[in-house]
C-alpha positions in Angstrom: 24.5 -11.9 -36.3 23.3 -8.9 -34.3 26.0 -7.4 -32.2 26.2 -4.5 -29.7 27.6 -2.1 -32.3 24.6 -2.6 -34.6 22.1 -2.5 -31.7 23.5 1.0 -30.7 23.5 2.1 -34.3 19.8 1.2 -34.7 18.8 2.7 -31.3 20.6 6.0 -32.1 19.0 6.1 -35.6 15.5 5.5 -34.2 15.9 7.8 -31.2 16.0 10.9 -33.3 12.7 10.1 -35.1 10.6 7.1 -36.3 12.1 5.1 -39.1 10.8 2.6 -41.6 12.4 -0.8 -41.8 13.7 0.1 -45.3 15.4 3.2 -43.9 17.1 1.2 -41.2 18.2 -1.5 -43.7 19.8 1.2 -45.8 21.4 2.8 -42.7 22.9 -0.6 -41.7 23.8 -1.7 -45.3 21.6 -4.8 -44.8 18.7 -6.3 -46.6 15.1 -5.7 -45.4 14.7 -9.1 -43.9 17.9 -8.8 -41.8 16.9 -5.4 -40.6 13.4 -6.6 -39.6 14.9 -9.5 -37.7 17.3 -7.2 -35.9 14.3 -4.9 -34.9 12.4 -7.9 -33.6 15.3 -9.0 -31.5 15.9 -5.5 -30.0 12.1 -5.0 -29.3 11.9 -8.4 -27.6 15.1 -8.5 -25.6 15.8 -4.8 -24.8 12.6 -2.9 -24.9 14.1 0.3 -26.3 12.1 0.3 -29.5 8.7 -0.6 -30.6 6.9 -1.1 -34.0 3.6 -0.4 -35.6 2.3 -1.6 -39.0 0.2 0.6 -41.1 -2.2 -0.8 -43.8 -1.5 -4.3 -42.4 -2.6 -7.1 -44.6 -2.2 -5.1 -47.8 0.6 -5.0 -50.4 1.3 -1.5 -49.3 1.8 -2.4 -45.6 4.4 -0.2 -43.9 6.2 -1.1 -40.7 7.5 1.9 -38.7 10.0 1.7 -35.8 9.7 4.1 -32.8 11.7 4.8 -29.7 9.7 3.2 -26.9 8.2 5.9 -24.7 6.8 3.2 -22.4 4.0 5.4 -21.1 1.7 2.7 -19.8 3.9 0.6 -17.5 1.8 -0.7 -14.6 -1.1 -3.1 -14.8 -2.3 -2.9 -11.2 -3.1 -0.3 -8.5 -0.1 -1.6 -6.5 2.3 -1.2 -9.4 1.0 2.3 -10.3 1.6 3.5 -6.8 5.1 2.0 -6.7 5.9 3.4 -10.2 5.0 6.9 -8.9 7.2 6.5 -5.9 10.2 5.1 -7.8 10.1 7.9 -10.4 9.5 10.8 -8.1 11.8 9.9 -5.2 15.5 10.7 -5.3 17.1 9.1 -2.2 17.3 5.4 -1.4 15.8 6.2 2.0 12.6 7.4 0.3 11.7 3.9 -1.1 11.4 0.4 0.3 12.1 -2.5 -1.9 10.0 -4.6 0.4 7.0 -2.8 -1.1 7.7 -4.8 -4.3 8.7 -8.0 -2.6 5.4 -8.3 -0.6 3.4 -8.5 -3.8 5.5 -11.3 -5.5 4.3 -14.9 -5.2 6.3 -16.8 -2.6 7.6 -19.4 -5.2 9.2 -16.6 -7.2 11.1 -14.7 -4.5 13.7 -15.0 -1.7 15.3 -12.5 0.7 18.5 -12.3 2.6 19.5 -10.0 5.5 23.0 -9.0 6.4 24.3 -6.8 9.2 27.5 -4.9 8.4 29.4 -1.7 8.9 30.0 -1.0 5.2 29.1 -2.3 1.7 31.8 -5.0 1.8 29.3 -6.9 4.1 26.9 -7.3 1.2 26.0 -10.7 -0.2 28.5 -10.3 -3.0 29.0 -13.9 -3.9 25.3 -14.2 -5.0 25.6 -10.9 -7.0 28.7 -12.2 -8.8 27.0 -15.4 -9.7 23.9 -13.6 -11.0 26.0 -11.3 -13.2 28.0 -14.2 -14.6 24.8 -15.8 -15.9 24.0 -12.7 -18.0 23.6 -13.7 -21.7 22.4 -10.5 -23.4 21.9 -7.5 -21.1 22.3 -6.1 -17.6 20.3 -3.1 -16.5 21.7 -1.4 -13.3 20.0 1.1 -11.0 22.9 2.5 -8.9 23.6 5.5 -6.7 27.1 6.5 -7.7 28.5 3.2 -9.0 30.5 2.6 -5.7 30.1 -1.2 -6.2 32.9 -1.1 -8.8 35.3 -0.5 -6.0 34.2 -3.4 -3.9 36.8 -6.2 -3.7 36.7 -9.5 -1.7 38.1 -12.9 -2.1 35.4 -13.8 -4.7 34.2 -10.4 -5.9 35.8 -7.6 -7.8 33.1 -5.2 -9.0 35.1 -3.6 -11.9 36.5 -6.9 -13.0 33.0 -8.4 -13.2 31.9 -5.6 -15.4 35.0 -6.0 -17.5 34.2 -9.7 -18.0 30.7 -8.7 -19.2 32.2 -6.2 -21.7 34.6 -8.9 -23.0 31.5 -11.1 -23.7 29.7 -8.3 -25.5 26.9 -8.1 -22.9 24.9 -4.8 -23.1 25.1 -2.8 -19.9 22.8 0.2 -19.3 23.3 2.1 -16.0 21.2 4.8 -14.3 23.1 6.6 -11.6 24.2 10.1 -10.4 26.8 11.5 -12.7 28.4 14.2 -10.5 31.7 15.2 -9.1 31.5 12.9 -6.2 31.1 9.8 -8.4 33.1 11.1 -11.4 36.0 8.7 -10.9 33.7 5.7 -10.8 31.9 6.7 -14.0 35.2 7.2 -15.8 36.5 3.8 -14.6 33.4 2.1 -16.0 33.2 4.0 -19.3 37.0 3.3 -19.7 36.1 -0.3 -20.4 34.4 0.7 -23.6 37.6 2.3 -24.8 39.8 -0.5 -23.6 37.9 -3.1 -25.7 36.7 -0.9 -28.5 33.1 -1.8 -27.8 30.3 0.7 -27.0 28.5 -1.8 -24.7 28.2 0.3 -21.6 25.9 3.4 -21.5 25.5 5.5 -18.4 22.8 8.2 -17.9 22.4 10.6 -15.1 19.4 10.3 -12.8 19.0 10.6 -9.0 16.6 7.8 -8.0 16.0 5.6 -4.9 16.5 2.2 -6.5 19.5 -0.1 -6.1 19.0 -3.1 -8.4 20.5 -5.3 -11.1 18.1 -6.7 -13.8 19.5 -9.7 -15.7 18.3 -10.4 -19.3 14.8 -9.3 -18.4 14.4 -12.6 -16.6 15.1 -11.9 -12.9 16.4 -9.1 -10.7 18.1 -8.4 -7.4 17.1 -5.3 -5.5 18.7 -4.0 -2.3 17.4 -2.1 0.6 19.6 -0.4 3.3 18.4 0.3 6.8 20.7 2.7 8.7 21.2 2.6 12.6 18.8 5.0 14.3 20.6 5.4 17.6 17.4 4.8 19.4 16.9 2.1 22.1 15.5 -1.3 20.8 16.1 -0.2 17.2 18.9 -1.0 14.7 22.5 -0.8 16.1 24.2 -1.7 12.8 23.6 -1.0 9.2 21.3 -3.7 7.7 21.4 -4.8 4.0 18.3 -6.6 2.7 18.6 -8.3 -0.6 15.5 -9.4 -2.5 15.9 -11.8 -5.5 12.8 -11.8 -7.7 12.3 -14.4 -10.4 8.8 -13.5 -11.4 8.2 -12.8 -15.1 5.6 -10.1 -14.7 7.4 -8.2 -12.0 10.8 -8.4 -13.8 9.2 -7.0 -17.0 7.5 -4.3 -14.9 10.8 -3.1 -13.3 12.5 -3.3 -16.7 9.9 -0.9 -18.1 10.4 1.4 -15.2 14.1 1.4 -16.0 13.6 2.2 -19.7 11.1 5.0 -18.9 13.6 6.7 -16.6 16.5 5.9 -18.9 14.9 7.4 -22.0 14.3 10.7 -20.3 17.7 11.0 -18.6 20.8 12.9 -19.6 23.8 11.0 -21.1 27.0 10.8 -19.0 29.2 12.2 -21.7 27.6 15.6 -21.7 27.8 15.9 -17.9 31.4 14.7 -17.8 32.3 17.2 -20.5 30.8 20.0 -18.4 32.4 18.8 -15.2 35.9 18.7 -16.8 35.5 22.4 -17.5 35.3 23.1 -13.8 38.8 24.0 -12.4 
């Protein structure tokens, strides 16, 4: 059965250069059919690798596995514009999640608005429920992983991640890996060491998105509106949560994630350099 350790072993092997199925089979110590099945599962469920068959239909057919560059992501003018904004912007104020929400069919979306002073006012019960449903993978767009410090009666951010790790759920995170959020990063990565599983991978990237993508099936994206201090405008911080259960839009934002993720710096290198600063 394909586990997270073997997924990472295949991803790391293919990331350096394209590989044949036979090379991967030898690398894993498995037969060709098992390796091919593993590749199909990763390609379908995680999107990190892709395949191409040369001389298809002949006895000399050769199947090559590549790291997915995901160059062509968007299939509409709206998506192309949003893609450019999401990839080029750095601050959450520079992007509005509503720009995605407005294009999703009504039957596949819902929104919730909360006024609060801080993040503890978020709709955390819904987020906890969504994460508990994960079966294979959770992709996280975060700022500095501050959600791991959130605790309410029914929500404990770090504990929820720990429960996912216990179940072997793959967790990929894009966030700022800097001195300000260093403690949060180390808390989360510490779960890998605690359970001896390399299921959490964090990469550094400043981006405007705050979202959780569950099993490439649905996602929850957050927008924050700050008080302006102006008359007849917001007097409290407003959190808007958009839950999207649309197959096309979920696959689209997943591809956005993988495109940014594949070109981002791993957290270990940045943490190593930060630890040298005295």
